[in-house]
C-alpha positions as a Markdown table, in Angstrom:
| # | Residue | x | y | z |
|---|---|---|---|---|
| 1 | Unk | 11.0 | -39.3 | -3.9 |
| 2 | Unk | 13.9 | -41.5 | -5.1 |
| 3 | Unk | 14.7 | -44.6 | -3.1 |
| 4 | Unk | 16.4 | -43.3 | 0.1 |
| 5 | Unk | 19.1 | -46.0 | -0.3 |
| 6 | Unk | 20.4 | -44.5 | -3.5 |
| 7 | Unk | 19.6 | -40.8 | -3.1 |
| 8 | Unk | 22.0 | -38.0 | -2.3 |
| 9 | Unk | 20.2 | -37.7 | 1.0 |
| 10 | Unk | 21.2 | -41.3 | 1.9 |
| 11 | Unk | 24.8 | -40.4 | 1.2 |
| 12 | Unk | 24.7 | -37.2 | 3.3 |
| 13 | Unk | 22.8 | -38.9 | 6.1 |
| 14 | Unk | 25.3 | -41.8 | 6.2 |
| 15 | Unk | 28.2 | -39.4 | 6.4 |
| 16 | Unk | 26.5 | -37.3 | 9.1 |
| 17 | Unk | 25.7 | -40.4 | 11.2 |
| 18 | Unk | 29.3 | -41.5 | 11.1 |
| 19 | Unk | 30.6 | -38.0 | 11.9 |
| 20 | Unk | 28.1 | -37.5 | 14.8 |
| 21 | Unk | 28.9 | -40.9 | 16.2 |
| 22 | Unk | 32.6 | -40.1 | 16.2 |
| 23 | Unk | 31.9 | -36.8 | 17.9 |
| 24 | Unk | 29.8 | -38.5 | 20.6 |
| 25 | Unk | 32.4 | -41.2 | 21.1 |
| 26 | Unk | 35.0 | -38.4 | 21.6 |
| 27 | Unk | 32.9 | -36.3 | 23.9 |
| 28 | Unk | 31.7 | -39.3 | 26.0 |
| 29 | Unk | 34.9 | -41.3 | 26.6 |
| 30 | Unk | 34.9 | -44.6 | 28.3 |
| 31 | Unk | 36.1 | -43.9 | 31.8 |
| 32 | Unk | 37.8 | -46.0 | 34.4 |
| 33 | Unk | 37.2 | -45.8 | 38.2 |
| 34 | Unk | 34.1 | -45.3 | 40.2 |
| 35 | Unk | 32.2 | -43.4 | 37.5 |
| 36 | Unk | 32.8 | -46.0 | 34.8 |
| 37 | Unk | 29.3 | -47.5 | 35.2 |
| 38 | Unk | 27.7 | -44.1 | 34.7 |
| 39 | Unk | 29.7 | -43.4 | 31.6 |
| 40 | Unk | 29.0 | -46.8 | 30.2 |
| 41 | Unk | 25.2 | -46.2 | 30.7 |
| 42 | Unk | 25.5 | -42.8 | 29.0 |
| 43 | Unk | 27.4 | -44.3 | 26.1 |
| 44 | Unk | 24.8 | -47.1 | 25.8 |
| 45 | Unk | 22.1 | -44.5 | 25.5 |
| 46 | Unk | 23.8 | -42.1 | 23.1 |
| 47 | Unk | 26.0 | -44.3 | 20.9 |
| 48 | Unk | 25.3 | -47.0 | 18.3 |
| 49 | Unk | 21.9 | -46.2 | 16.9 |
| 50 | Unk | 19.4 | -43.6 | 15.9 |
| 51 | Unk | 18.6 | -41.7 | 12.8 |
| 52 | Unk | 20.6 | -38.6 | 14.0 |
| 53 | Unk | 18.0 | -36.4 | 12.3 |
| 54 | Unk | 18.4 | -33.6 | 14.8 |
| 55 | Unk | 22.2 | -33.6 | 14.4 |
| 56 | Unk | 21.8 | -33.7 | 10.7 |
| 57 | Unk | 19.6 | -30.6 | 10.8 |
| 58 | Unk | 22.3 | -28.8 | 12.7 |
| 59 | Unk | 25.0 | -29.7 | 10.2 |
| 60 | Unk | 22.8 | -28.8 | 7.2 |
| 61 | Unk | 21.6 | -25.5 | 8.8 |
| 62 | Unk | 25.2 | -24.6 | 9.6 |
| 63 | Unk | 26.3 | -25.4 | 6.0 |
| 64 | Unk | 24.0 | -22.7 | 4.7 |
| 65 | Unk | 26.2 | -20.1 | 6.5 |
| 66 | Unk | 29.7 | -21.6 | 6.1 |
| 67 | Unk | 30.1 | -22.6 | 9.7 |
| 68 | Unk | 33.0 | -24.8 | 10.5 |
| 69 | Unk | 32.2 | -28.5 | 10.6 |
| 70 | Unk | 33.9 | -28.9 | 13.9 |
| 71 | Unk | 31.7 | -26.3 | 15.6 |
| 72 | Unk | 28.5 | -27.8 | 14.0 |
| 73 | Unk | 29.4 | -31.3 | 15.0 |
| 74 | Unk | 29.8 | -30.3 | 18.7 |
| 75 | Unk | 26.4 | -28.7 | 18.6 |
| 76 | Unk | 24.9 | -31.7 | 16.8 |
| 77 | Unk | 26.4 | -34.1 | 19.4 |
| 78 | Unk | 25.1 | -31.9 | 22.2 |
| 79 | Unk | 21.5 | -32.1 | 20.8 |
| 80 | Unk | 21.8 | -35.8 | 20.3 |
| 81 | Unk | 22.9 | -36.2 | 24.0 |
| 82 | Unk | 19.9 | -34.2 | 25.2 |
| 83 | Unk | 17.6 | -36.2 | 22.9 |
| 84 | Unk | 19.2 | -39.5 | 24.3 |
| 85 | Unk | 18.5 | -38.3 | 27.8 |
| 86 | Unk | 14.9 | -37.7 | 27.0 |
| 87 | Unk | 14.6 | -41.2 | 25.6 |
| 88 | Unk | 16.2 | -42.8 | 28.6 |
| 89 | Unk | 13.7 | -41.1 | 30.9 |
| 90 | Unk | 10.8 | -41.7 | 28.6 |
| 91 | Unk | 11.5 | -45.5 | 28.6 |
| 92 | Unk | 11.5 | -45.8 | 32.4 |
| 93 | Unk | 8.7 | -47.8 | 34.1 |
| 94 | Unk | 7.3 | -44.6 | 35.5 |
| 95 | Unk | 6.8 | -43.2 | 32.0 |
| 96 | Unk | 6.3 | -45.5 | 29.0 |
| 97 | Unk | 7.9 | -48.6 | 30.5 |
| 98 | Unk | 9.7 | -49.8 | 27.3 |
| 99 | Unk | 12.3 | -52.6 | 27.1 |
| 100 | Unk | 13.6 | -51.9 | 23.6 |
| 101 | Unk | 15.1 | -48.8 | 22.1 |
| 102 | Unk | 17.0 | -48.6 | 18.8 |
| 103 | Unk | 17.0 | -52.3 | 18.6 |
| 104 | Unk | 18.8 | -52.9 | 21.9 |
| 105 | Unk | 17.7 | -53.1 | 25.6 |
| 106 | Unk | 16.7 | -49.7 | 27.1 |
| 107 | Unk | 19.2 | -48.3 | 29.7 |
| 108 | Unk | 17.1 | -49.3 | 32.7 |
| 109 | Unk | 17.0 | -52.9 | 31.4 |
| 110 | Unk | 20.7 | -53.0 | 30.5 |
| 111 | Unk | 21.7 | -51.5 | 33.9 |
| 112 | Unk | 19.0 | -50.6 | 36.4 |
| 113 | Unk | 16.5 | -47.8 | 37.0 |
| 114 | Unk | 18.6 | -45.6 | 39.3 |
| 115 | Unk | 21.6 | -45.8 | 36.9 |
| 116 | Unk | 19.2 | -44.9 | 34.0 |
| 117 | Unk | 18.0 | -41.8 | 35.8 |
| 118 | Unk | 21.5 | -40.7 | 36.5 |
| 119 | Unk | 22.7 | -41.4 | 33.0 |
| 120 | Unk | 19.8 | -39.2 | 31.6 |
| 121 | Unk | 20.6 | -36.5 | 34.1 |
| 122 | Unk | 24.3 | -36.6 | 33.2 |
| 123 | Unk | 23.7 | -36.6 | 29.4 |
| 124 | Unk | 21.5 | -33.5 | 29.8 |
| 125 | Unk | 24.1 | -31.7 | 31.9 |
| 126 | Unk | 27.0 | -32.7 | 29.6 |
| 127 | Unk | 25.1 | -31.4 | 26.5 |
| 128 | Unk | 25.1 | -27.9 | 28.0 |
| 129 | Unk | 28.7 | -28.2 | 29.0 |
| 130 | Unk | 29.6 | -29.0 | 25.4 |
| 131 | Unk | 27.6 | -26.0 | 24.1 |
| 132 | Unk | 29.2 | -23.6 | 26.6 |
| 133 | Unk | 32.7 | -24.7 | 25.9 |
| 134 | Unk | 34.9 | -22.3 | 23.9 |
| 135 | Unk | 35.7 | -25.0 | 21.3 |
| 136 | Unk | 32.1 | -24.8 | 20.2 |
| 137 | Unk | 32.3 | -21.2 | 19.1 |
| 138 | Unk | 34.7 | -18.3 | 19.7 |
| 139 | Unk | 31.9 | -15.9 | 20.5 |
| 140 | Unk | 30.6 | -16.2 | 24.1 |
| 141 | Unk | 27.3 | -14.6 | 23.0 |
| 142 | Unk | 26.7 | -17.3 | 20.4 |
| 143 | Unk | 27.4 | -20.0 | 23.0 |
| 144 | Unk | 25.0 | -18.4 | 25.5 |
| 145 | Unk | 22.3 | -18.1 | 22.8 |
| 146 | Unk | 22.7 | -21.8 | 22.0 |
| 147 | Unk | 22.4 | -22.8 | 25.7 |
| 148 | Unk | 19.3 | -20.5 | 26.1 |
| 149 | Unk | 17.5 | -21.8 | 23.1 |
| 150 | Unk | 18.2 | -25.4 | 23.9 |
| 151 | Unk | 17.0 | -24.9 | 27.5 |
| 152 | Unk | 13.8 | -23.3 | 26.2 |
| 153 | Unk | 13.3 | -26.2 | 23.7 |
| 154 | Unk | 13.8 | -28.8 | 26.4 |
| 155 | Unk | 12.1 | -27.2 | 29.4 |
| 156 | Unk | 8.6 | -26.7 | 30.7 |
| 157 | Unk | 7.4 | -24.8 | 27.6 |
| 158 | Unk | 9.2 | -27.4 | 25.4 |
| 159 | Unk | 9.9 | -31.1 | 25.6 |
| 160 | Unk | 9.2 | -31.6 | 29.3 |
| 161 | Unk | 6.0 | -29.6 | 29.1 |
| 162 | Unk | 4.8 | -31.7 | 26.2 |
| 163 | Unk | 5.5 | -34.9 | 28.1 |
| 164 | Unk | 3.4 | -33.6 | 30.9 |
| 165 | Unk | 0.5 | -32.8 | 28.6 |
| 166 | Unk | 0.9 | -36.3 | 27.1 |
| 167 | Unk | 0.6 | -37.9 | 30.5 |
| 168 | Unk | -2.4 | -35.7 | 31.4 |
| 169 | Unk | -4.1 | -36.7 | 28.1 |
| 170 | Unk | -3.8 | -40.3 | 29.0 |
| 171 | Unk | -5.5 | -39.7 | 32.4 |
| 172 | Unk | -8.3 | -37.7 | 30.9 |
| 173 | Unk | -11.8 | -38.9 | 30.3 |
| 174 | Unk | -12.3 | -37.0 | 27.0 |
| 175 | Unk | -10.4 | -37.3 | 23.8 |
| 176 | Unk | -8.3 | -34.2 | 23.2 |
| 177 | Unk | -9.1 | -31.9 | 20.2 |
| 178 | Unk | -6.9 | -31.7 | 17.1 |
| 179 | Unk | -5.5 | -28.4 | 18.3 |
| 180 | Unk | -4.7 | -29.8 | 21.7 |
| 181 | Unk | -2.8 | -32.8 | 20.2 |
| 182 | Unk | -1.0 | -30.4 | 17.9 |
| 183 | Unk | 0.2 | -28.3 | 20.8 |
| 184 | Unk | 1.2 | -31.4 | 22.8 |
| 185 | Unk | 3.3 | -32.6 | 19.9 |
| 186 | Unk | 4.8 | -29.2 | 19.2 |
| 187 | Unk | 6.1 | -29.1 | 22.7 |
| 188 | Unk | 7.1 | -32.7 | 23.2 |
| 189 | Unk | 8.8 | -33.3 | 19.8 |
| 190 | Unk | 8.6 | -30.2 | 17.7 |
| 191 | Unk | 10.5 | -27.7 | 19.8 |
| 192 | Unk | 13.8 | -29.7 | 19.9 |
| 193 | Unk | 13.6 | -30.3 | 16.1 |
| 194 | Unk | 12.9 | -26.6 | 15.6 |
| 195 | Unk | 15.9 | -25.7 | 17.6 |
| 196 | Unk | 18.0 | -28.2 | 15.7 |
| 197 | Unk | 17.1 | -26.5 | 12.5 |
| 198 | Unk | 17.8 | -23.0 | 14.0 |
| 199 | Unk | 21.1 | -23.9 | 15.6 |
| 200 | Unk | 23.1 | -23.6 | 12.4 |
| 201 | Unk | 21.8 | -20.1 | 11.9 |
| 202 | Unk | 22.8 | -19.2 | 15.5 |
| 203 | Unk | 26.3 | -20.5 | 14.9 |
| 204 | Unk | 26.5 | -18.6 | 11.6 |
| 205 | Unk | 25.1 | -15.4 | 13.1 |
| 206 | Unk | 22.6 | -15.4 | 10.3 |
| 207 | Unk | 20.2 | -12.5 | 9.5 |
| 208 | Unk | 16.9 | -12.6 | 11.3 |
| 209 | Unk | 14.9 | -13.5 | 8.2 |
| 210 | Unk | 17.0 | -16.6 | 7.4 |
| 211 | Unk | 17.0 | -17.7 | 11.0 |
| 212 | Unk | 13.2 | -17.4 | 11.1 |
| 213 | Unk | 12.9 | -19.4 | 7.9 |
| 214 | Unk | 14.9 | -22.3 | 9.3 |
| 215 | Unk | 12.8 | -22.1 | 12.5 |
| 216 | Unk | 9.6 | -22.3 | 10.5 |
| 217 | Unk | 11.0 | -25.2 | 8.5 |
| 218 | Unk | 12.0 | -27.1 | 11.7 |
| 219 | Unk | 8.5 | -26.4 | 13.2 |
| 220 | Unk | 6.6 | -27.9 | 10.3 |
| 221 | Unk | 9.1 | -30.7 | 9.9 |
| 222 | Unk | 8.8 | -31.6 | 13.6 |
| 223 | Unk | 5.0 | -31.8 | 13.3 |
| 224 | Unk | 5.3 | -34.0 | 10.2 |
| 225 | Unk | 7.9 | -36.2 | 11.9 |
| 226 | Unk | 5.6 | -36.8 | 14.9 |
| 227 | Unk | 2.6 | -37.8 | 12.8 |
| 228 | Unk | 4.9 | -40.1 | 10.8 |
| 229 | Unk | 6.1 | -41.6 | 14.1 |
| 230 | Unk | 2.5 | -42.2 | 15.2 |
| 231 | Unk | 1.8 | -43.8 | 11.8 |
| 232 | Unk | 4.8 | -46.1 | 12.3 |
| 233 | Unk | 3.6 | -47.1 | 15.7 |
| 234 | Unk | 0.3 | -48.1 | 14.2 |
| 235 | Unk | 1.6 | -49.9 | 11.1 |
| 236 | Unk | 5.3 | -50.9 | 11.4 |
| 237 | Unk | 6.7 | -54.1 | 12.9 |
| 238 | Unk | 8.9 | -54.1 | 16.0 |
| 239 | Unk | 11.8 | -55.2 | 13.8 |
| 240 | Unk | 11.3 | -52.3 | 11.4 |
| 241 | Unk | 10.9 | -49.6 | 14.1 |
| 242 | Unk | 13.6 | -51.0 | 16.4 |
| 243 | Unk | 11.3 | -50.5 | 19.4 |
| 244 | Unk | 7.9 | -51.8 | 20.6 |
| 245 | Unk | 5.1 | -50.7 | 18.4 |
| 246 | Unk | 1.3 | -50.6 | 18.9 |
| 247 | Unk | 1.9 | -49.0 | 22.3 |
| 248 | Unk | 0.0 | -45.7 | 21.5 |
| 249 | Unk | -3.3 | -47.5 | 20.9 |
| 250 | Unk | -2.6 | -49.8 | 23.8 |
| 251 | Unk | -2.1 | -46.9 | 26.2 |
| 252 | Unk | -4.9 | -44.8 | 24.6 |
| 253 | Unk | -2.4 | -42.0 | 23.8 |
| 254 | Unk | -3.5 | -38.8 | 22.2 |
| 255 | Unk | -2.3 | -38.9 | 18.6 |
| 256 | Unk | -3.6 | -37.5 | 15.3 |
| 257 | Unk | -3.8 | -41.1 | 14.0 |
| 258 | Unk | -6.2 | -42.0 | 16.7 |
| 259 | Unk | -8.2 | -38.8 | 16.1 |
| 260 | Unk | -8.2 | -38.6 | 12.3 |
| 261 | Unk | -7.5 | -42.1 | 11.2 |
| 262 | Unk | -4.5 | -43.3 | 9.2 |
| 263 | Unk | -5.5 | -41.9 | 5.8 |
| 264 | Unk | -6.2 | -38.3 | 7.0 |
| 265 | Unk | -3.2 | -38.4 | 9.2 |
| 266 | Unk | -1.0 | -39.2 | 6.2 |
| 267 | Unk | -2.5 | -36.3 | 4.2 |
| 268 | Unk | -1.8 | -34.0 | 7.1 |
| 269 | Unk | 1.8 | -35.2 | 7.3 |
| 270 | Unk | 2.3 | -34.7 | 3.6 |
| 271 | Unk | 0.9 | -31.1 | 3.8 |
| 272 | Unk | 3.2 | -30.3 | 6.7 |
| 273 | Unk | 6.3 | -31.6 | 4.8 |
| 274 | Unk | 5.4 | -29.5 | 1.8 |
| 275 | Unk | 5.0 | -26.4 | 4.0 |
| 276 | Unk | 8.4 | -27.1 | 5.6 |
| 277 | Unk | 10.1 | -27.2 | 2.2 |
| 278 | Unk | 8.4 | -24.0 | 1.1 |
| 279 | Unk | 10.1 | -22.1 | 4.0 |
| 280 | Unk | 13.5 | -22.9 | 2.3 |
| 281 | Unk | 12.8 | -21.0 | -1.0 |
| 282 | Unk | 15.2 | -18.2 | -0.1 |
| 283 | Unk | 18.1 | -20.7 | 0.3 |
| 284 | Unk | 18.0 | -22.0 | -3.3 |
| 285 | Unk | 19.6 | -25.3 | -4.3 |
| 286 | Unk | 22.0 | -25.4 | -1.3 |
| 287 | Unk | 19.0 | -26.4 | 0.9 |
| 288 | Unk | 18.0 | -29.4 | -1.4 |
| 289 | Unk | 19.1 | -31.9 | 1.2 |
| 290 | Unk | 16.7 | -30.3 | 3.8 |
| 291 | Unk | 13.9 | -30.5 | 1.3 |
| 292 | Unk | 14.7 | -34.2 | 0.7 |
| 293 | Unk | 14.7 | -34.8 | 4.4 |
| 294 | Unk | 11.2 | -33.3 | 4.7 |
| 295 | Unk | 9.9 | -35.8 | 2.0 |
| 296 | Unk | 11.8 | -38.7 | 3.5 |
| 297 | Unk | 10.5 | -38.0 | 7.0 |
| 298 | Unk | 6.9 | -39.0 | 6.1 |
| 299 | Unk | 7.9 | -42.1 | 4.0 |
| 300 | Unk | 10.4 | -43.7 | 6.4 |
| 301 | Unk | 9.8 | -47.1 | 8.0 |
| 302 | Unk | 12.0 | -46.8 | 11.0 |
């Protein structure tokens, strides 16, 4: 694809990052008083970094159905809050024990472990408060559906379940199969990306066929994204990635790169990105940015 720095995708991503950052800044105000330290830790986790891919997926999905930008931005911010919570907890000494995230100290390093745990908890709770608020959508059924689907994507049969499988795989004596790694990554990473793609259709009360198409796109994109992330961990420098690299091999983590090797993993990621784009055929040219995102996901260096 064209150089990301000069492509329409770069322009759209740049605008989305600015808008989502502003929404997060508004929804997570700096507080004074006894809770100030907690709010500061939440802002440290959620603001000032990240690709905002999940938020971008919400905005582009919503754009397919003429959803107001204000509504879409609130949902995008909520998903980014929940994603930030997962990173805060993932970085803790009890999990991956990372010191660097998005090019700056992780929350437990910038503050302390207890504050990091509370900041993650509060970000998760606040994400659902934002989704449930009437400013997000006038229809209570839509708000309830958003909360339900995000809870499913983040819970025991989603992100948290995937993290548990990841931990169990590290403790196991046998290398997991390709199917087992695929399921682990679908739950740990893919479900939240899938929901991010679907959220715009929920906001727009889209027909079932179009909602299903965006779900399928998000599912394939999430799988491609995770393989690309594993490739980055194996090949990128810490400066490029903005976080510690080489940790998967060091920890003996279950990844397709470890199982298949770099070349076969790259082929798998390319295939998944192509399949993701194919799910968008019914949307025509208005989904071109989503197609570009699928291609960019597997070529990025951060």
